[in-house]
C-alpha positions as CSV (number, residue, x, y, z in Angstrom):
1,M,161.1,156.3,104.8
2,T,159.5,159.7,105.4
3,Y,160.2,161.7,108.6
4,E,156.7,160.8,109.8
5,Q,157.3,157.1,109.2
6,A,160.6,157.4,111.1
7,I,158.8,158.9,114.1
8,D,156.2,156.2,114.0
9,Y,158.9,153.5,113.9
10,L,160.8,155.0,116.8
11,E,157.8,155.5,118.9
12,S,156.6,151.9,118.4
13,A,159.7,150.9,120.3
14,N,158.7,153.2,123.2
15,V,156.6,150.4,124.8
16,F,159.9,149.1,126.0
17,G,160.4,152.0,128.2
18,I,163.7,152.6,130.0
19,Q,165.9,149.6,130.0
20,L,169.3,150.4,131.2
21,G,172.3,148.3,129.8
22,L,174.7,148.4,127.0
23,G,174.2,145.0,125.4
24,R,171.6,146.1,122.8
25,I,173.3,149.3,121.8
26,Q,176.6,147.6,121.4
27,A,175.2,144.9,119.2
28,L,173.3,147.6,117.1
29,L,176.3,149.8,116.6
30,E,178.4,146.8,115.7
31,R,176.0,146.1,112.8
32,L,176.4,149.7,111.8
33,G,180.2,149.4,111.8
34,N,180.7,151.2,115.2
35,P,180.6,154.7,113.7
36,Q,181.1,156.3,117.1
37,N,184.8,155.3,116.9
38,N,185.4,157.4,113.8
39,Y,185.4,160.9,115.4
40,K,186.3,162.5,118.6
41,T,183.7,162.7,121.3
42,I,183.1,164.7,124.6
43,H,180.8,163.0,127.1
44,V,178.7,165.1,129.5
45,T,176.6,164.0,132.5
46,G,175.3,165.5,135.6
47,T,172.2,166.3,137.5
48,N,171.7,169.8,136.4
49,G,173.1,171.9,133.5
50,K,174.3,169.0,131.3
51,G,172.2,170.2,128.3
52,S,173.5,173.8,128.6
53,V,177.2,172.5,129.1
54,T,176.8,170.4,126.0
55,A,175.5,173.2,123.9
56,M,178.3,175.5,125.1
57,I,181.1,173.0,124.4
58,A,179.6,172.4,120.9
59,S,179.4,176.1,120.2
60,V,183.0,176.7,121.2
61,L,184.2,173.9,118.9
62,T,182.1,175.2,116.0
63,E,183.5,178.7,116.5
64,A,187.0,177.1,116.6
65,G,186.5,175.8,113.0
66,F,185.6,172.2,113.9
67,R,182.6,170.5,112.2
68,T,180.8,169.5,115.4
69,G,177.9,167.3,116.2
70,R,175.7,167.6,119.4
71,Y,173.4,165.0,120.7
72,T,170.9,165.9,123.4
73,S,167.6,164.6,124.9
74,P,164.8,165.0,125.2
75,H,163.5,167.4,122.5
76,L,161.0,170.1,123.2
77,E,159.0,170.2,119.9
78,D,160.7,168.1,117.2
79,Y,162.9,165.0,117.3
80,T,165.3,166.8,114.9
81,E,166.4,168.9,117.9
82,R,168.3,166.0,119.3
83,I,170.8,165.8,116.5
84,H,172.6,169.1,115.9
85,I,175.4,169.9,113.5
86,D,177.2,173.2,114.0
87,N,174.5,175.9,114.0
88,H,171.5,173.8,112.9
89,D,169.4,170.8,113.7
90,I,169.4,167.8,111.4
91,S,167.0,168.0,108.6
92,R,163.8,166.0,108.6
93,D,165.0,164.1,105.5
94,D,168.4,163.3,107.0
95,F,166.7,162.2,110.2
96,A,164.6,159.8,108.2
97,K,167.6,158.5,106.4
98,A,169.5,157.9,109.6
99,V,166.5,156.1,111.2
100,S,166.0,154.0,108.0
101,V,169.6,152.8,108.2
102,V,169.2,151.9,111.9
103,K,165.9,150.2,111.1
104,D,167.6,147.9,108.6
105,A,170.3,147.0,111.3
106,V,167.7,146.4,113.9
107,T,165.7,144.1,111.6
108,A,168.9,142.1,110.9
109,M,169.8,142.0,114.6
110,V,166.3,140.8,115.7
111,A,166.2,138.2,112.8
112,A,169.4,136.8,114.2
113,G,167.8,136.3,117.6
114,G,169.0,139.5,119.3
115,E,166.8,141.6,121.5
116,G,165.0,144.6,120.0
117,P,166.5,148.0,121.2
118,T,164.6,150.8,122.9
119,E,163.6,154.1,121.4
120,F,166.5,155.9,123.0
121,E,168.9,153.3,121.8
122,M,167.8,153.6,118.2
123,I,167.9,157.4,118.3
124,T,171.4,157.3,119.8
125,A,172.6,154.8,117.2
126,A,171.1,157.1,114.5
127,A,172.9,160.1,115.8
128,F,176.2,158.2,116.0
129,W,175.8,157.0,112.4
130,Y,174.9,160.4,111.2
131,F,177.8,162.1,112.7
132,D,180.1,159.7,111.0
133,Y,178.0,160.0,107.7
134,I,178.6,163.7,107.5
135,G,182.1,163.6,108.8
136,V,182.2,165.6,112.1
137,D,185.5,166.3,113.8
138,Y,183.9,166.2,117.2
139,A,180.5,165.1,118.7
140,V,179.4,166.4,122.1
141,I,177.2,163.8,123.6
142,E,174.8,164.3,126.5
143,V,174.0,161.3,128.7
144,G,170.3,160.4,128.7
145,L,170.1,159.0,132.3
146,G,172.8,158.4,134.9
147,G,175.9,157.4,133.0
148,L,177.3,154.0,133.9
149,L,174.5,152.1,132.0
150,D,173.3,154.8,129.7
151,S,173.1,154.0,126.0
152,T,175.7,156.7,125.2
153,N,178.3,155.1,127.4
154,V,179.8,153.1,124.5
155,I,182.1,155.9,123.5
156,V,185.6,156.6,124.6
157,P,185.7,160.3,124.8
158,V,188.7,162.8,124.8
159,V,187.2,164.3,127.9
160,S,184.4,163.3,130.3
161,V,182.4,166.1,132.1
162,I,180.2,165.7,135.2
163,T,178.5,168.9,135.9
164,N,177.3,168.1,139.4
165,V,175.5,165.4,141.4
166,A,172.3,165.8,143.3
167,M,169.2,163.6,144.0
168,D,167.6,162.6,140.7
169,H,166.4,159.6,138.8
170,M,166.6,157.7,142.2
171,K,164.4,154.7,140.8
172,Y,167.4,154.0,138.4
173,C,170.4,155.6,140.0
174,G,170.0,154.9,143.7
175,N,168.7,156.5,146.8
176,T,171.9,158.2,148.1
177,I,174.3,160.9,146.7
178,E,177.1,158.3,146.8
179,A,175.1,155.8,144.7
180,I,174.0,158.5,142.1
181,A,177.6,159.7,141.9
182,E,178.7,156.2,141.1
183,Q,176.3,156.1,138.2
184,K,177.5,159.5,137.0
185,A,181.1,158.4,137.3
186,G,180.4,155.6,135.0
187,I,181.4,157.7,132.1
188,I,184.9,158.1,133.4
189,K,187.3,156.0,131.3
190,E,190.9,155.0,132.0
191,G,193.4,157.7,130.7
192,V,190.6,160.2,129.9
193,P,190.6,163.5,131.6
194,V,187.6,164.3,133.8
195,V,186.1,167.8,134.6
196,T,183.6,168.3,137.3
197,T,182.0,170.7,139.8
198,A,180.8,167.9,142.0
199,D,181.5,168.5,145.6
200,G,180.9,167.0,149.1
201,P,180.4,163.2,149.3
202,A,179.9,163.1,145.4
């Protein structure tokens, strides 16, 4: 599979749009051997600044000598921007390799009667697989939307970060600060420290 073929394949799943829920991504990752469990993760959500915080945390870990993956969305110009290792984006060849592995798992999943995953779920699975494949020590994972039902919320991180909570994605997260905060707080796991600048009702 070439990089161009990988992009065509991913975008063919874009017709499904945003479909919140963890069932599809969990089934897909299980077929990949649950790679997200083979390295430490840090999970970042929030209304504003989560991309910057994700980048800063990853930079600190890299400078400290850890091999560090970073997963963010969306991209500005190239899909490879979403999967970052230390000081560089994933190569187009490696991106195609990761998507090819995911495509095989998706084909088997659908053949067994499972529901086809969305584009975001497949890219997330590709990132998680690739971080395991190259042997990162840490992966800093930015939530795509909300938190509770976001595809990235299959990890058990060493720390959860909620930058702040304001009115955003109300179609999916709710029409009040409290409802949105509940979605963001979905990345909190029992026994895992939480860092946040959220204030007020949130």
